N, C-alpha and C positions, 0 to 999 in steps of 0.2 A: 954747288947748287946754282941753278940758273933760274931765269924767269919762267913763267908759265908758258910763254911762247916757245922758249927753248925746249922745254920738256915735251910739248906737243909736237914740235918739229922733229925731235929725236924719235918719238914714238912712230911718226909717219915714216921715218927712214928705217925703222926697224931696230934702232939702237935701244939698248936697255940701260937706262940711267938709275933705275930703281933697284934697291937691294932688299932682300928679305931680312927682317929683324925678328928676334925672339920676343915673345910676349912676356911682359914682366910677371913674375910670380907674385901672387897676393901675399901681403905681409901678415904674419901671425899677430894675434892679439898682444898688445903691449910693446910691440917693436917699433911702431911709428912714433914720430915726434909730434904728430898732429893729434890733439886730443879728440877731435871729431872723428877721425879715422878709427881711433881706438874704440870709441863709443859705438860706431857703426859695426865694427867687427864683433864686439861683444853682443850686440843686438842680433846680428846674423847667427852667432854661435848659439844664442838662446840663453838668456840670463834670467834668473828669478828676481823679479822686482820686489822691493820691500815697501810697506806702507809708510807714508810720510805724514806726520802730523803738521797741520797748518797752525802757525802761531797767530797771536792776535794782530789785527791790522794796526799798523802804526799810523796815527793821523798825521797829515801833512802839517808842516810848521805853519801855524796861523799868524805868527808874528814875523813880519818881514824884517830881514836882517839889515838891509841897506836902503838908501834913498831910491835907487833905481827900482828895486823890487817893490817898494811901497808905491812908487809912481805907477808902475805897470799894473799892480793890483787895483789901484784906485781907478785907473783908466778902464780896466776890464769891468769893474762894477758899474761905472757910468755907461759903458756900452751896453751892458746887460739891461739896465733900466730903460735906455732909449729904444733898443730893438729887442722886443720879447722873442722868446724861442718860438720857432715854427712848430715845435712838437705840441704846443698847447692848442693849436688849431685842429679842427676835425679834418681828417684826411679820408673822406668817404668817396672820393673820386668826382663829386659834383662840383661844378664851377660856381663861383659867386655870381649873383645877378648882375653886378656891374660889368661883367665881362661877356655876358650873353648879348647876342645881336638880334 
């Protein structure tokens, strides 16, 4: 293999450095080591989906385990008190009067 300049120069001279290769055959379902490929192959083949029941939501652990987690949660609470969410403000596209000139 050469650089791109070598390849272009050989093409100008009429030399053929490229060779034809056979296209890889698609793997059948279940033969690939990659689970994503297996899933895509089954989807392409057409698989009957089954209904999945959703379990109850597990609440996040409200009791911090260590000091670092407690400290971070306390800081987040303080930040939330200081800077209210912008979602609470009306977003009707009109500007505040203090910004009008």
